[in-house]
N, C-alpha and C positions, 0 to 999 in steps of 0.2 A: 779418228777422233771427230767430234762434232761440234759445231756451234749452231744456233738457231736464229734465222732471220727475224728481226724485230718487226718487219713490215708485214710479211706474209706467213710467218711462223713455219716456214719450211726448213727441216733439218739440212745442214750443209756440212759435207764431209770435208775435213782438213787433213791432208795426206802427210805433208811435212811441216813439223813444228819447229820454229826457230826461236831461240831465246830472245832475239830482238824482235819487239812488238811490231815495229815497222816492217821488216822483212816477212814476218809471218803472215800479217793481214794484207799484205800487198797482193797476194796471189788468191785471196778468198773473196768469192763473190756468190750472191745467191743465184742459183740456176733457174729459179722460177721468175723472180722480178728484177734481177740484176743489181739488187743493193748489196753494199758491203755490209755484212750481217751484225757487227758488234754495236751495241748501243753506246753512245758516247758518254752519257751520264751515269752509267751504272758500272759497277765492278766488272772487269773483264775476266771471264773465265773460259779458257779454251782447253777443252779436255774431253774425257770420255763422257758420252751422254749419260745423265742420271736416270735411274729407274725411279718411278713414282713411289712416295712413301705410303704406307698404310696409316690412315688417320685414326688414332686411338683416342679414347675419352680421357684417359689418364696415362701419364708417364711418371713411373716411380710414384712419389707423393704429390704430383702436380696434376690438378685437374685442368684440361684444356678449356678455354673459354671462347676465344675467336682468334683467327689468324691476324697477325700484325703486319707481316710481309714475307717476301720470298726472294731468295737470291741464289747465287751459284754455290753457296756453301751450306744451304738448308732452308728451312722454314722457321719463321719466329711466331710464336703464339703468346698471347696474353693468357697466363695461366695462374690459378690459385695454389699457392704452397700450403698444403692442408696441415703441415707441421708447425709452421709459424703464422699461419692465417693471414697471408699478405699476398698481394698480386706480384707477379714477376713477368719479365719477358723471357720466354723459354726458347731457346734456339735448338733445333733438332737437326742432327746431321742425317743426310740421306743414307739409306742402308747400303748402297753400293759404293759409298765413298771410298776412293782408292787410297786416300792418304788420311786415315783417321787420326793419326799422330799429329797432323797439322791442325786438325780441329782442337785436339787437347792442347796443343801448343798455344793457340789462341787464348784459350781459357786460362792457361797458367801465366801467360804474358800480362793479361788484363787483370787477373786476380791479384797481382802485386800492387795494383794501382788503387789508391784510396785518395780521391780529391773531389772537392765540391763541384768541379766542372767536369768530371768523368763519371760516365754510367758505370756503376759498381757491378762486378761479377760476384755472385753469392756462392755458386756452387757449380761443380762440374761432376758428371756421373754417367752411368750407363744403365738401360733398362731394356730387356728383351733384345740385346745387341744393338740398340740405338744409343748414340752418345747425345747428351743434352748439356747445355749451359744455361743456368738460371742467372739472369741479371736483374738489376734494379729496373723497375718499371717506372718510366717517366710519363706522367700524364701530360700530354701536350702534342705539339706538331713539330715535324722536322723542318729545318730551314728550307729545304727545297719546296715543301708544300707552302711555307709562308711566302716564298718568293713568287709563286704563282699569283699571288695577290697584288704584287708590285714591289718595288725596292723599298728598303727602309730608309729612314732619315740617315744622314751621315753619322749623326751623334749615335743613333742606336746601332748602326752597323759596327762602329768602333767599339762600343761596349760589348757587342757579341764576340768580336774578334779578340778582345783583350781577355774575356773568359776562356775562349778557346786556347789562346796562347798559354794561359796559366795552367790549363789541363795538360797541354802538350809539353810544356816545361817540366811538369811532375813526371811525365812518362819518359821524357829524354833523360831526366836525371837518374832514372833507374834503368837506363839502357834499352828502352822500348821505343821503336820508331812505328808510328801508326801506319804509314804507307798508303792510306786511302782517305785522306781528309777531303771531305766534299759536303755540300749542303745537306744531303740526305743522310749523313753520319753526324749531323749536328741537331740535337733536340733542344727545343725551347719549351719549358714547362709553362703551365697555366699562370705562374707568377713572373714569368719572363726570365727565369734563370737559364743560361745555356749550358749545355753538356756535350762533350765529345763522346761519341759511343761507337761500338762495333769495331773492336780492335782485330777484326777478322783476318787482316793481313799483317798483323803485328810481327815485328822482328826484333829479337834481342840483338844489340850491337856486337856482343861478344861471341855470337854464334855465326859460323860461316855459311850463311844460306844466301842463294841467289834469289832473283826475283821470280824465277820459275821453279816449280816443283811437280814432278810426275805429270808433265804435259799441260801444266796450267800457266797462263799468263795473267799476272795479278796486278790490279790497279784500276783506276778509272780515268779514262782517256782526256776528258775535258779538264781534268785538274792534275794530271800526272806531270811529275817533274821530268825535264829532258833526260836526265840520267837514268831515270826509271824506263822510260820509253826505249832507251838504247840497251837495256838489260844489264846496266852496270851495277856495281855494288853501291848500296844506298847508305846514307846516314841520316841523321835528324834534319838536315837541310832540306831534304826532299819534302818533308812535311811543310816547311815554311814556304816553298814554292807553292805547294797545293793550297795552303791558307791564303797566299797572295791572290791566287785565282778566285778563291771564294770571295775575298774582300773586293776585288775588282767587280765580281758580279753583283754584289750587294750595292756597290756605289753606282753602277752603271745600268743595272737591270739585265745584263747579258755576260756570258763567260767570256774570257779574254781571247780564246782560241777556238773560233767557230769556222766551220767549212762544210762542204756538201757531203763529205763521206769520211770514213774512219781514217784512212790513210792521210788525207789532207789535214784532218785535225792533228794527228801525231806529227806530221811534218811541220805544221805551224808551231806546235809545242817546242820542237827541237830547233827550229830555224828563225821563226819570225818574232818581231816585237809587236806586242798588242797595240791596237789603236789607242792614241792618247786618250785618257779619260775626259779631258776637257774638251775634246772634239765631239764626244758622245753626250756628255752632260756638261755644258759650259760652266755651270756654277761649281764644279768640283773643285775644292781647294787644293792648291798646288802642293802644299805640304803632304796631303794624303796621297796625291799621285806620285810624289817622290818616294813615299814609303812602300806603296803597292809595287812600283816598278823595280825597286831594289829587291823586294821579295821574288820578283819574276825574273831575275837575272839568269841567263842560261848557265853560266858558270856558278856552282855553289860557293866558290871562293869570293864571288862579288856580292853575295847575298848577305843579309844579316847573318850572324853566326850563332845565334841562339833565339828561342822563342822569348826568353825573358828580356832580351835587348829590345825586341819590337814592342813588347807589352810596356816596358819603361818609357820608351819613346812616345808611344801613343798617349800614356798617362801625362807625360810632360806637356804634350800639345794640349791636352784638355786643360791643364792648370794654366798654361799661358793664355789660352782663349778666354778662360774664366776671369782671370785677374787683369789682363791687359788688352784683350781683344785681338791679339795677333800671335802668330807662331813665328819664332825666329830661328834661323840657322838649320833648316832641314836640307842636308845636302842632297842633290839629285842622284838618281841611280847612274851607274856607268853608261847604260845604253841610252838614256835620255838627257844626259848632261849637255848643256849648251850655255852660251854667253848670256842668253836672255831668259834663262830659267829663274823665276823669282824665288828669293829665299825667305821672304816675309809674306805671311798670309794674314789679312785683316778680317776681322769679324766683329760687327757691331753689337750683337747680343750674346749674353752667356748661354752656355749649353742648356736646353730644356730638360725637363724630366724625361726619363727614357720612355719613349713609345715607339711603336713599329714604324709610323709615318708621322 
């Protein structure tokens, strides 16, 4: 099995694959530059090296326009659906994909979801032995791209996360866990509407599937829940941890678990408490920090228990700020609770219109 070094692009053989991400990657190092090979902020896929796909001008009734992205599960193209005369995002599986059933599973899981904050899957099919998934094309930028320009206002960050929570709750209500919530899987269209996209690791709760399949380790390390890093059975609360990491990054400008290499990142995810937000950004509201740190609890029993619960709490905070200028009675998380933790946050002005900064 192979991974590829993100620094020098040298292929790295992985002889022994373990279902525990930490144990698997602890023995992996680039023989050329010495770097641990897996990118922290991209979906991790450790498995057989893929062969290059032949690029065709058309796939079924879709005309390829330009590539939008590439990942461990295939290439995504902007394409024109000639039957319905609309642009779509067309994901193509690589020809040598070992587990094509998993690719179809992604489409079937996502195709059941219809929500204003989820990128819709239109169609799944095959053409010349290639498998494709045609999804709604969202004209805009993903959150990762937007964050390169700087962090948003707290108000805007909360609005984005509320929309993500609504989309995730819709999926969770239908037994689908995303398992790869991160900035690059969140689109913001040109009107400012957020969408959760790419249920590429989606898992139905009633199906007994582990985190790994056919030699693959699935997930994105910077945002991965501790139980996911340990290879344990997941439920919807893993998505809440990942979303807490995203919100921490939007509030502070940096992910909560940073380190010099992959193993150190994963150990921090599993063992460490992130640096308090008000140490990084002194003006961080204490109520927001309390919500984020509860999302980031190591034990899923100590986190919020549903996306809707978090969305409702954030909406309540907005209302209290607008009406009285303060947020009352936000309990601190288990790991950050102390006698001097404030439970009232004052704010002089009402929330502004939603802007990025």
